[in-house]
N, CA, C, O and the ligand as a Tripos MOL2 file, in Angstrom:
@<TRIPOS>MOLECULE
protein
  265   263    67     0     0
PROTEIN
NO_CHARGES

@<TRIPOS>ATOM
      1 N          10.8560    6.6310  -11.9950 N.3       1 MET1
      2 CA          9.4570    7.0730  -12.2700 C.3       1 MET1
      3 C           8.8770    7.7310  -10.9370 C.2       1 MET1
      4 O           8.9230    7.1470   -9.8540 O.2       1 MET1
      5 N           8.3930    8.8500  -11.0940 N.am      2 VAL2
      6 CA          7.7160    9.5740   -9.9460 C.3       2 VAL2
      7 C           6.2210    9.5000  -10.1270 C.2       2 VAL2
      8 O           5.6730   10.0070  -11.1060 O.2       2 VAL2
      9 N           5.5520    8.8510   -9.1560 N.am      3 ARG3
     10 CA          4.1470    8.7600   -9.1990 C.3       3 ARG3
     11 C           3.6560    9.5420   -7.9860 C.2       3 ARG3
     12 O           4.1430    9.3540   -6.8710 O.2       3 ARG3
     13 N           2.6310   10.4710   -8.2350 N.am      4 HIS4
     14 CA          1.9560   11.2950   -7.2210 C.3       4 HIS4
     15 C           0.6440   10.5930   -6.9490 C.2       4 HIS4
     16 O          -0.3740   10.7840   -7.6160 O.2       4 HIS4
     17 N           0.7390    9.7770   -5.9350 N.am      5 ILE5
     18 CA         -0.5510    8.9940   -5.4970 C.3       5 ILE5
     19 C          -1.1200    9.7330   -4.3650 C.2       5 ILE5
     20 O          -0.4890    9.7750   -3.3090 O.2       5 ILE5
     21 N          -2.2800   10.3350   -4.4880 N.am      6 ILE6
     22 CA         -3.0050   11.0300   -3.5060 C.3       6 ILE6
     23 C          -3.5100    9.9140   -2.3930 C.2       6 ILE6
     24 O          -4.1220    8.8900   -2.6950 O.2       6 ILE6
     25 N          -3.1660   10.2750   -1.1470 N.am      7 ARG7
     26 CA         -3.5820    9.3130   -0.0490 C.3       7 ARG7
     27 C          -4.4980   10.1300    0.9310 C.2       7 ARG7
     28 O          -4.4370   11.3600    0.9250 O.2       7 ARG7
     29 N          -5.2540    9.5300    1.6800 N.am      8 LYS8
     30 CA         -6.2540   10.2000    2.4980 C.3       8 LYS8
     31 C          -6.0600    9.6540    3.9700 C.2       8 LYS8
     32 O          -5.9500    8.4500    4.1990 O.2       8 LYS8
     33 N          -6.0290   10.5680    4.8910 N.am      9 CYS9
     34 CA         -5.8510   10.2290    6.2760 C.3       9 CYS9
     35 C          -7.0920    9.6100    6.8410 C.2       9 CYS9
     36 O          -8.1910   10.1200    6.6210 O.2       9 CYS9
     37 N          -6.9510    8.5250    7.5640 N.am     10 THR10
     38 CA         -8.0180    7.8430    8.0490 C.3      10 THR10
     39 C          -8.7390    8.4910    9.1890 C.2      10 THR10
     40 O          -9.9210    8.2280    9.4090 O.2      10 THR10
     41 N          -7.9800    9.4210    9.9960 N.am     11 ARG11
     42 CA         -8.5730   10.0780   11.0550 C.3      11 ARG11
     43 C          -9.1700   11.4400   10.6930 C.2      11 ARG11
     44 O         -10.3520   11.7040   10.9160 O.2      11 ARG11
     45 N          -8.3300   12.2760   10.1390 N.am     12 CYS12
     46 CA         -8.9400   13.6520    9.8470 C.3      12 CYS12
     47 C          -9.3850   13.8630    8.4130 C.2      12 CYS12
     48 O          -9.9180   14.9230    8.0870 O.2      12 CYS12
     49 N          -9.1750   12.8570    7.5290 N.am     13 GLY13
     50 CA         -9.6950   12.9320    6.1850 C.3      13 GLY13
     51 C          -8.8510   13.8490    5.2760 C.2      13 GLY13
     52 O          -9.3080   14.1560    4.1750 O.2      13 GLY13
     53 N          -7.6650   14.2960    5.6660 N.am     14 ARG14
     54 CA         -6.8540   15.2660    4.9710 C.3      14 ARG14
     55 C          -6.1660   14.4660    3.8350 C.2      14 ARG14
     56 O          -5.6660   13.3680    4.0770 O.2      14 ARG14
     57 N          -6.1400   14.9990    2.6280 N.am     15 TYR15
     58 CA         -5.3890   14.3600    1.5460 C.3      15 TYR15
     59 C          -3.8880   14.7760    1.5330 C.2      15 TYR15
     60 O          -3.5300   15.9470    1.6550 O.2      15 TYR15
     61 N          -3.0700   13.7650    1.3820 N.am     16 THR16
     62 CA         -1.6530   13.9340    1.4040 C.3      16 THR16
     63 C          -0.9650   12.9180    0.5630 C.2      16 THR16
     64 O          -1.5730   11.9040    0.2180 O.2      16 THR16
     65 N           0.3830   13.1520    0.1820 N.am     17 LEU17
     66 CA          1.0820   12.1550   -0.5970 C.3      17 LEU17
     67 C           1.8640   11.2050    0.3840 C.2      17 LEU17
     68 O           2.4630   10.2210   -0.0500 O.2      17 LEU17
     69 N           1.8420   11.5110    1.6470 N.am     18 LYS18
     70 CA          2.6680   10.7700    2.6130 C.3      18 LYS18
     71 C           1.9220    9.5270    3.1220 C.2      18 LYS18
     72 O           0.6920    9.4970    3.1620 O.2      18 LYS18
     73 N           2.6780    8.5280    3.5000 N.am     19 GLU19
     74 CA          2.0120    7.3510    4.1130 C.3      19 GLU19
     75 C           1.4530    7.6020    5.5240 C.2      19 GLU19
     76 O           0.5990    6.8860    6.0450 O.2      19 GLU19
     77 N           2.0290    8.7200    6.1140 N.am     20 ARG20
     78 CA          1.5430    9.1060    7.4010 C.3      20 ARG20
     79 C           1.0070   10.5530    7.3140 C.2      20 ARG20
     80 O           1.6550   11.4020    6.7010 O.2      20 ARG20
     81 N          -0.0730   10.8260    7.8710 N.am     21 CYS21
     82 CA         -0.7000   12.0810    7.8810 C.3      21 CYS21
     83 C           0.1970   13.1370    8.5780 C.2      21 CYS21
     84 O           0.4740   12.9490    9.7620 O.2      21 CYS21
     85 N           0.7040   14.3010    7.9000 N.am     22 PRO22
     86 CA          1.5740   15.2100    8.3990 C.3      22 PRO22
     87 C           0.7890   16.0600    9.5730 C.2      22 PRO22
     88 O           1.4310   16.7700   10.3480 O.2      22 PRO22
     89 N          -0.4690   15.9540    9.6420 N.am     23 ILE23
     90 CA         -1.2020   16.7040   10.6280 C.3      23 ILE23
     91 C          -1.3790   16.0050   11.9740 C.2      23 ILE23
     92 O          -1.0130   16.5230   13.0290 O.2      23 ILE23
     93 N          -1.9940   14.7240   11.8860 N.am     24 CYS24
     94 CA         -2.2290   13.9480   13.1050 C.3      24 CYS24
     95 C          -1.2910   12.7450   13.2370 C.2      24 CYS24
     96 O          -1.1950   12.1530   14.3120 O.2      24 CYS24
     97 N          -0.6270   12.3950   12.1960 N.am     25 GLY25
     98 CA          0.2580   11.2140   12.2820 C.3      25 GLY25
     99 C          -0.4110    9.9240   12.0640 C.2      25 GLY25
    100 O           0.2260    8.8910   12.2700 O.2      25 GLY25
    101 N          -1.6510    9.8780   11.6620 N.am     26 SER26
    102 CA         -2.4180    8.7040   11.3950 C.3      26 SER26
    103 C          -2.0420    8.0440   10.1270 C.2      26 SER26
    104 O          -1.4950    8.6760    9.2230 O.2      26 SER26
    105 N          -2.3140    6.8360   10.0440 N.am     27 GLU27
    106 CA         -2.1090    6.1840    8.7310 C.3      27 GLU27
    107 C          -2.9690    6.6910    7.6250 C.2      27 GLU27
    108 O          -4.1440    6.9990    7.8230 O.2      27 GLU27
    109 N          -2.3760    6.7800    6.4300 N.am     28 THR28
    110 CA         -3.2520    7.2460    5.2930 C.3      28 THR28
    111 C          -3.5600    6.0710    4.4140 C.2      28 THR28
    112 O          -2.8240    5.0830    4.4360 O.2      28 THR28
    113 N          -4.6050    6.1350    3.6500 N.am     29 ILE29
    114 CA         -4.9910    5.1740    2.7570 C.3      29 ILE29
    115 C          -5.2020    5.6880    1.3630 C.2      29 ILE29
    116 O          -5.4280    6.8840    1.1760 O.2      29 ILE29
    117 N          -5.1350    4.8120    0.3660 N.am     30 ASP30
    118 CA         -5.3200    5.1350   -1.0430 C.3      30 ASP30
    119 C          -6.8160    5.1800   -1.1930 C.2      30 ASP30
    120 O          -7.4120    4.1060   -1.1230 O.2      30 ASP30
    121 N          -7.5300    6.3370   -1.4000 N.am     31 PRO31
    122 CA         -8.9390    6.3660   -1.4860 C.3      31 PRO31
    123 C          -9.4660    5.6470   -2.7910 C.2      31 PRO31
    124 O         -10.6410    5.2950   -2.8920 O.2      31 PRO31
    125 N          -8.5890    5.4640   -3.7150 N.am     32 HIS32
    126 CA         -8.9790    4.7510   -4.9660 C.3      32 HIS32
    127 C          -8.1180    3.6270   -5.2560 C.2      32 HIS32
    128 O          -7.2490    3.7650   -6.1170 O.2      32 HIS32
    129 N          -8.2530    2.5350   -4.6430 N.am     33 PRO33
    130 CA         -7.3830    1.3470   -4.8710 C.3      33 PRO33
    131 C          -7.6870    0.7910   -6.2120 C.2      33 PRO33
    132 O          -8.8630    0.6010   -6.5210 O.2      33 PRO33
    133 N          -6.6790    0.5040   -7.0690 N.am     34 PRO34
    134 CA         -6.9240    0.0470   -8.5410 C.3      34 PRO34
    135 C          -7.8590   -1.1220   -8.5630 C.2      34 PRO34
    136 O          -8.7860   -1.1930   -9.3710 O.2      34 PRO34
    137 N          -7.5980   -2.0570   -7.6450 N.am     35 ARG35
    138 CA         -8.2730   -3.4050   -7.7130 C.3      35 ARG35
    139 C          -9.8330   -3.2710   -7.4400 C.2      35 ARG35
    140 O         -10.6220   -4.1490   -7.7880 O.2      35 ARG35
    141 N         -10.2130   -2.1130   -6.7950 N.am     36 PHE36
    142 CA        -11.6370   -1.9370   -6.4910 C.3      36 PHE36
    143 C         -12.2700   -0.9840   -7.5040 C.2      36 PHE36
    144 O         -13.4430   -0.6450   -7.3500 O.2      36 PHE36
    145 N         -11.5380   -0.5320   -8.5430 N.am     37 SER37
    146 CA        -12.1270    0.4830   -9.4380 C.3      37 SER37
    147 C         -13.2750   -0.1230  -10.2390 C.2      37 SER37
    148 O         -13.1670   -1.2710  -10.6700 O.2      37 SER37
    149 N         -14.3160    0.5670  -10.4420 N.am     38 PRO38
    150 CA        -15.4190    0.0320  -11.2660 C.3      38 PRO38
    151 C         -14.9340   -0.2660  -12.7550 C.2      38 PRO38
    152 O         -15.4820   -1.1330  -13.4350 O.2      38 PRO38
    153 N         -13.9490    0.4510  -13.1830 N.am     39 GLU39
    154 CA        -13.5450    0.1640  -14.5570 C.3      39 GLU39
    155 C         -12.8860   -1.2190  -14.6150 C.2      39 GLU39
    156 O         -12.9730   -1.8870  -15.6450 O.2      39 GLU39
    157 N         -12.2470   -1.6530  -13.5650 N.am     40 ASP40
    158 CA        -11.5650   -2.9780  -13.6250 C.3      40 ASP40
    159 C         -12.6300   -3.9900  -13.4420 C.2      40 ASP40
    160 O         -12.5370   -5.0890  -13.9890 O.2      40 ASP40
    161 N         -13.5760   -3.6890  -12.7430 N.am     41 ARG41
    162 CA        -14.6930   -4.6820  -12.3990 C.3      41 ARG41
    163 C         -15.4400   -4.9030  -13.8280 C.2      41 ARG41
    164 O         -15.8710   -6.0100  -14.1500 O.2      41 ARG41
    165 N         -15.5470   -3.8240  -14.6070 N.am     42 TYR42
    166 CA        -16.2210   -3.7860  -15.7640 C.3      42 TYR42
    167 C         -15.3810   -4.7490  -16.8030 C.2      42 TYR42
    168 O         -15.9430   -5.5670  -17.5300 O.2      42 TYR42
    169 N         -14.0960   -4.5590  -16.7740 N.am     43 VAL43
    170 CA        -13.2590   -5.3470  -17.6590 C.3      43 VAL43
    171 C         -13.3870   -6.7670  -17.3390 C.2      43 VAL43
    172 O         -13.5500   -7.5420  -18.2820 O.2      43 VAL43
    173 N         -13.3360   -7.2380  -16.1050 N.am     44 SER44
    174 CA        -13.3290   -8.6260  -15.7410 C.3      44 SER44
    175 C         -14.7690   -9.1930  -16.2270 C.2      44 SER44
    176 O         -14.9170  -10.3160  -16.7110 O.2      44 SER44
    177 N         -15.7940   -8.2650  -16.0300 N.am     45 TYR45
    178 CA        -17.1270   -8.7010  -16.4670 C.3      45 TYR45
    179 C         -17.2730   -8.9970  -17.9780 C.2      45 TYR45
    180 O         -17.9640   -9.9060  -18.4370 O.2      45 TYR45
    181 N         -16.5520   -8.1370  -18.6790 N.am     46 ARG46
    182 CA        -16.6090   -8.2110  -20.1500 C.3      46 ARG46
    183 C         -15.8120   -9.5470  -20.4120 C.2      46 ARG46
    184 O         -16.2590  -10.3350  -21.2450 O.2      46 ARG46
    185 N         -14.7490   -9.8060  -19.7900 N.am     47 VAL47
    186 CA        -13.9580  -11.0320  -20.0930 C.3      47 VAL47
    187 C         -14.7430  -12.2460  -19.8540 C.2      47 VAL47
    188 O         -14.6580  -13.1620  -20.6710 O.2      47 VAL47
    189 N         -15.5240  -12.3580  -18.7920 N.am     48 LYS48
    190 CA        -16.4150  -13.3170  -18.4120 C.3      48 LYS48
    191 C         -17.5080  -13.4560  -19.4920 C.2      48 LYS48
    192 O         -17.8410  -14.5720  -19.8900 O.2      48 LYS48
    193 N         -18.0200  -12.4180  -19.9270 N.am     49 ALA49
    194 CA        -19.1790  -12.4090  -20.9320 C.3      49 ALA49
    195 C         -18.6410  -13.0650  -22.2770 C.2      49 ALA49
    196 O         -19.3080  -13.8940  -22.8970 O.2      49 ALA49
    197 N         -17.4260  -12.6470  -22.6670 N.am     50 VAL50
    198 CA        -16.7620  -13.1260  -23.9420 C.3      50 VAL50
    199 C         -16.5140  -14.6640  -23.6990 C.2      50 VAL50
    200 O         -16.7190  -15.4710  -24.6060 O.2      50 VAL50
    201 N         -16.1140  -15.0110  -22.5810 N.am     51 TYR51
    202 CA        -15.7850  -16.5330  -22.3470 C.3      51 TYR51
    203 C         -17.0340  -17.2440  -22.3920 C.2      51 TYR51
    204 O         -17.0790  -18.3520  -22.9260 O.2      51 TYR51
    205 N         -18.0720  -16.7010  -21.8710 N.am     52 LYS52
    206 CA        -19.3630  -17.4170  -21.7890 C.3      52 LYS52
    207 C         -19.9170  -17.5150  -23.2750 C.2      52 LYS52
    208 O         -20.4810  -18.5420  -23.6540 O.2      52 LYS52
    209 N         -19.7580  -16.5230  -24.0260 N.am     53 GLU53
    210 CA        -20.1750  -16.5110  -25.3930 C.3      53 GLU53
    211 C         -19.5040  -17.5890  -26.1760 C.2      53 GLU53
    212 O         -20.1040  -18.2760  -27.0040 O.2      53 GLU53
    213 N         -18.1380  -17.7240  -25.8640 N.am     54 LYS54
    214 CA        -17.3160  -18.7430  -26.6820 C.3      54 LYS54
    215 C         -17.8150  -20.1140  -26.2910 C.2      54 LYS54
    216 O         -18.0260  -20.9610  -27.1580 O.2      54 LYS54
    217 N         -17.9950  -20.3340  -25.1050 N.am     55 VAL55
    218 CA        -18.3990  -21.6350  -24.5220 C.3      55 VAL55
    219 C         -19.8190  -22.0370  -25.1820 C.2      55 VAL55
    220 O         -20.0230  -23.1430  -25.6830 O.2      55 VAL55
    221 N         -20.7030  -21.0760  -25.1230 N.am     56 GLU56
    222 CA        -22.0750  -21.3360  -25.7440 C.3      56 GLU56
    223 C         -22.0490  -21.5590  -27.2150 C.2      56 GLU56
    224 O         -22.8510  -22.3420  -27.7240 O.2      56 GLU56
    225 N         -21.0990  -20.8590  -27.9850 N.am     57 SER57
    226 CA        -21.1100  -21.0870  -29.3510 C.3      57 SER57
    227 C         -20.4740  -22.3720  -29.6540 C.2      57 SER57
    228 O         -20.8200  -23.0030  -30.6530 O.2      57 SER57
    229 N         -19.4840  -22.8410  -28.7860 N.am     58 ARG58
    230 CA        -18.8280  -24.1450  -29.0450 C.3      58 ARG58
    231 C         -19.8120  -25.3060  -28.7450 C.2      58 ARG58
    232 O         -19.7950  -26.3690  -29.3660 O.2      58 ARG58
    233 N         -20.6820  -25.0090  -27.7270 N.am     59 GLY59
    234 CA        -21.6370  -26.0010  -27.3190 C.3      59 GLY59
    235 C         -22.6630  -26.1820  -28.4480 C.2      59 GLY59
    236 O         -22.9790  -27.3150  -28.8120 O.2      59 GLY59
    237 N         -23.1640  -25.1220  -28.9840 N.am     60 SER60
    238 CA        -24.1040  -25.2050  -30.1220 C.3      60 SER60
    239 C         -23.4600  -25.9300  -31.3420 C.2      60 SER60
    240 O         -24.1340  -26.6510  -32.0770 O.2      60 SER60
    241 N         -22.2170  -25.7250  -31.5160 N.am     61 GLU61
    242 CA        -21.4800  -26.2460  -32.6550 C.3      61 GLU61
    243 C         -21.4380  -27.7820  -32.5240 C.2      61 GLU61
    244 O         -21.7480  -28.4990  -33.4760 O.2      61 GLU61
    245 N         -21.0800  -28.2410  -31.4200 N.am     62 SER62
    246 CA        -21.0510  -29.7030  -31.0460 C.3      62 SER62
    247 C         -22.3940  -30.4010  -31.2140 C.2      62 SER62
    248 O         -22.4830  -31.5520  -31.6420 O.2      62 SER62
    249 N         -23.4860  -29.6150  -30.8410 N.am     63 SER63
    250 CA        -24.8580  -30.2170  -30.7450 C.3      63 SER63
    251 C         -25.3160  -30.3020  -32.2510 C.2      63 SER63
    252 O         -26.1530  -31.1560  -32.5440 O.2      63 SER63
    253 N         -24.8070  -29.4510  -33.2350 N.am     64 THR64
    254 CA        -25.2590  -29.6110  -34.5190 C.3      64 THR64
    255 C         -24.5540  -30.6310  -35.3040 C.2      64 THR64
    256 O         -25.0570  -31.0910  -36.3300 O.2      64 THR64
    257 N         -23.4020  -31.0040  -34.8610 N.am     65 THR65
    258 CA        -22.6430  -32.1140  -35.5290 C.3      65 THR65
    259 C         -23.0620  -33.3730  -34.9330 C.2      65 THR65
    260 O         -22.8480  -34.4230  -35.5380 O.2      65 THR65
    261 N         -23.6720  -33.3620  -33.7410 N.am     66 ASN66
    262 CA        -24.2570  -34.6500  -33.2730 C.3      66 ASN66
    263 C         -25.4690  -35.1580  -33.9880 C.2      66 ASN66
    264 O         -25.9920  -36.2170  -33.6420 O.2      66 ASN66
    265 ZN         -4.7030   13.2210    9.8110 Zn       67 ZN67
@<TRIPOS>BOND
     1     1     2 1
     2     2     3 1
     3     3     4 2
     4     3     5 am
     5     5     6 1
     6     6     7 1
     7     7     8 2
     8     7     9 am
     9     9    10 1
    10    10    11 1
    11    11    12 2
    12    11    13 am
    13    13    14 1
    14    14    15 1
    15    15    16 2
    16    15    17 am
    17    17    18 1
    18    18    19 1
    19    19    20 2
    20    19    21 am
    21    21    22 1
    22    22    23 1
    23    23    24 2
    24    23    25 am
    25    25    26 1
    26    26    27 1
    27    27    28 2
    28    27    29 am
    29    29    30 1
    30    30    31 1
    31    31    32 2
    32    31    33 am
    33    33    34 1
    34    34    35 1
    35    35    36 2
    36    35    37 am
    37    37    38 1
    38    38    39 1
    39    39    40 2
    40    39    41 am
    41    41    42 1
    42    42    43 1
    43    43    44 2
    44    43    45 am
    45    45    46 1
    46    46    47 1
    47    47    48 2
    48    47    49 am
    49    49    50 1
    50    50    51 1
    51    51    52 2
    52    51    53 am
    53    53    54 1
    54    54    55 1
    55    55    56 2
    56    55    57 am
    57    57    58 1
    58    58    59 1
    59    59    60 2
    60    59    61 am
    61    61    62 1
    62    62    63 1
    63    63    64 2
    64    63    65 am
    65    65    66 1
    66    66    67 1
    67    67    68 2
    68    67    69 am
    69    69    70 1
    70    70    71 1
    71    71    72 2
    72    71    73 am
    73    73    74 1
    74    74    75 1
    75    75    76 2
    76    75    77 am
    77    77    78 1
    78    78    79 1
    79    79    80 2
    80    79    81 am
    81    81    82 1
    82    82    83 1
    83    83    84 2
    84    83    85 am
    85    85    86 1
    86    86    87 1
    87    87    88 2
    88    87    89 am
    89    89    90 1
    90    90    91 1
    91    91    92 2
    92    91    93 am
    93    93    94 1
    94    94    95 1
    95    95    96 2
    96    95    97 am
    97    97    98 1
    98    98    99 1
    99    99   100 2
   100    99   101 am
   101   101   102 1
   102   102   103 1
   103   103   104 2
   104   103   105 am
   105   105   106 1
   106   106   107 1
   107   107   108 2
   108   107   109 am
   109   109   110 1
   110   110   111 1
   111   111   112 2
   112   111   113 am
   113   113   114 1
   114   114   115 1
   115   115   116 2
   116   115   117 am
   117   117   118 1
   118   118   119 1
   119   119   120 2
   120   119   121 am
   121   121   122 1
   122   122   123 1
   123   123   124 2
   124   123   125 am
   125   125   126 1
   126   126   127 1
   127   127   128 2
   128   127   129 am
   129   129   130 1
   130   130   131 1
   131   131   132 2
   132   131   133 am
   133   133   134 1
   134   134   135 1
   135   135   136 2
   136   135   137 am
   137   137   138 1
   138   138   139 1
   139   139   140 2
   140   139   141 am
   141   141   142 1
   142   142   143 1
   143   143   144 2
   144   143   145 am
   145   145   146 1
   146   146   147 1
   147   147   148 2
   148   147   149 am
   149   149   150 1
   150   150   151 1
   151   151   152 2
   152   151   153 am
   153   153   154 1
   154   154   155 1
   155   155   156 2
   156   155   157 am
   157   157   158 1
   158   158   159 1
   159   159   160 2
   160   159   161 am
   161   161   162 1
   162   162   163 1
   163   163   164 2
   164   163   165 am
   165   165   166 1
   166   166   167 1
   167   167   168 2
   168   167   169 am
   169   169   170 1
   170   170   171 1
   171   171   172 2
   172   171   173 am
   173   173   174 1
   174   174   175 1
   175   175   176 2
   176   175   177 am
   177   177   178 1
   178   178   179 1
   179   179   180 2
   180   179   181 am
   181   181   182 1
   182   182   183 1
   183   183   184 2
   184   183   185 am
   185   185   186 1
   186   186   187 1
   187   187   188 2
   188   187   189 am
   189   189   190 1
   190   190   191 1
   191   191   192 2
   192   191   193 am
   193   193   194 1
   194   194   195 1
   195   195   196 2
   196   195   197 am
   197   197   198 1
   198   198   199 1
   199   199   200 2
   200   199   201 am
   201   201   202 1
   202   202   203 1
   203   203   204 2
   204   203   205 am
   205   205   206 1
   206   206   207 1
   207   207   208 2
   208   207   209 am
   209   209   210 1
   210   210   211 1
   211   211   212 2
   212   211   213 am
   213   213   214 1
   214   214   215 1
   215   215   216 2
   216   215   217 am
   217   217   218 1
   218   218   219 1
   219   219   220 2
   220   219   221 am
   221   221   222 1
   222   222   223 1
   223   223   224 2
   224   223   225 am
   225   225   226 1
   226   226   227 1
   227   227   228 2
   228   227   229 am
   229   229   230 1
   230   230   231 1
   231   231   232 2
   232   231   233 am
   233   233   234 1
   234   234   235 1
   235   235   236 2
   236   235   237 am
   237   237   238 1
   238   238   239 1
   239   239   240 2
   240   239   241 am
   241   241   242 1
   242   242   243 1
   243   243   244 2
   244   243   245 am
   245   245   246 1
   246   246   247 1
   247   247   248 2
   248   247   249 am
   249   249   250 1
   250   250   251 1
   251   251   252 2
   252   251   253 am
   253   253   254 1
   254   254   255 1
   255   255   256 2
   256   255   257 am
   257   257   258 1
   258   258   259 1
   259   259   260 2
   260   259   261 am
   261   261   262 1
   262   262   263 1
   263   263   264 2
@<TRIPOS>SUBSTRUCTURE
     1 MET1         2 RESIDUE 1 A MET
     2 VAL2         6 RESIDUE 1 A VAL
     3 ARG3        10 RESIDUE 1 A ARG
     4 HIS4        14 RESIDUE 1 A HIS
     5 ILE5        18 RESIDUE 1 A ILE
     6 ILE6        22 RESIDUE 1 A ILE
     7 ARG7        26 RESIDUE 1 A ARG
     8 LYS8        30 RESIDUE 1 A LYS
     9 CYS9        34 RESIDUE 1 A CYS
    10 THR10       38 RESIDUE 1 A THR
    11 ARG11       42 RESIDUE 1 A ARG
    12 CYS12       46 RESIDUE 1 A CYS
    13 GLY13       50 RESIDUE 1 A GLY
    14 ARG14       54 RESIDUE 1 A ARG
    15 TYR15       58 RESIDUE 1 A TYR
    16 THR16       62 RESIDUE 1 A THR
    17 LEU17       66 RESIDUE 1 A LEU
    18 LYS18       70 RESIDUE 1 A LYS
    19 GLU19       74 RESIDUE 1 A GLU
    20 ARG20       78 RESIDUE 1 A ARG
    21 CYS21       82 RESIDUE 1 A CYS
    22 PRO22       86 RESIDUE 1 A PRO
    23 ILE23       90 RESIDUE 1 A ILE
    24 CYS24       94 RESIDUE 1 A CYS
    25 GLY25       98 RESIDUE 1 A GLY
    26 SER26      102 RESIDUE 1 A SER
    27 GLU27      106 RESIDUE 1 A GLU
    28 THR28      110 RESIDUE 1 A THR
    29 ILE29      114 RESIDUE 1 A ILE
    30 ASP30      118 RESIDUE 1 A ASP
    31 PRO31      122 RESIDUE 1 A PRO
    32 HIS32      126 RESIDUE 1 A HIS
    33 PRO33      130 RESIDUE 1 A PRO
    34 PRO34      134 RESIDUE 1 A PRO
    35 ARG35      138 RESIDUE 1 A ARG
    36 PHE36      142 RESIDUE 1 A PHE
    37 SER37      146 RESIDUE 1 A SER
    38 PRO38      150 RESIDUE 1 A PRO
    39 GLU39      154 RESIDUE 1 A GLU
    40 ASP40      158 RESIDUE 1 A ASP
    41 ARG41      162 RESIDUE 1 A ARG
    42 TYR42      166 RESIDUE 1 A TYR
    43 VAL43      170 RESIDUE 1 A VAL
    44 SER44      174 RESIDUE 1 A SER
    45 TYR45      178 RESIDUE 1 A TYR
    46 ARG46      182 RESIDUE 1 A ARG
    47 VAL47      186 RESIDUE 1 A VAL
    48 LYS48      190 RESIDUE 1 A LYS
    49 ALA49      194 RESIDUE 1 A ALA
    50 VAL50      198 RESIDUE 1 A VAL
    51 TYR51      202 RESIDUE 1 A TYR
    52 LYS52      206 RESIDUE 1 A LYS
    53 GLU53      210 RESIDUE 1 A GLU
    54 LYS54      214 RESIDUE 1 A LYS
    55 VAL55      218 RESIDUE 1 A VAL
    56 GLU56      222 RESIDUE 1 A GLU
    57 SER57      226 RESIDUE 1 A SER
    58 ARG58      230 RESIDUE 1 A ARG
    59 GLY59      234 RESIDUE 1 A GLY
    60 SER60      238 RESIDUE 1 A SER
    61 GLU61      242 RESIDUE 1 A GLU
    62 SER62      246 RESIDUE 1 A SER
    63 SER63      250 RESIDUE 1 A SER
    64 THR64      254 RESIDUE 1 A THR
    65 THR65      258 RESIDUE 1 A THR
    66 ASN66      262 RESIDUE 1 A ASN
    67 ZN67       265 GROUP 0 **** ****
């Protein structure tokens, strides 16, 4: 599987597919790391919200049986 991941030079800001900048030889970084994507953050937020909802509904259930 070939993945074309755009990377960005930390020194000159040039976009490249290499791990080293072909222009200045500096290290390049992934400008969009998956773990920092807002979409991922939104998903984890939704998971937490659903979990909280379940806990709250379970809590109200036990209180009504008491
Ligand atoms: Zn560079």
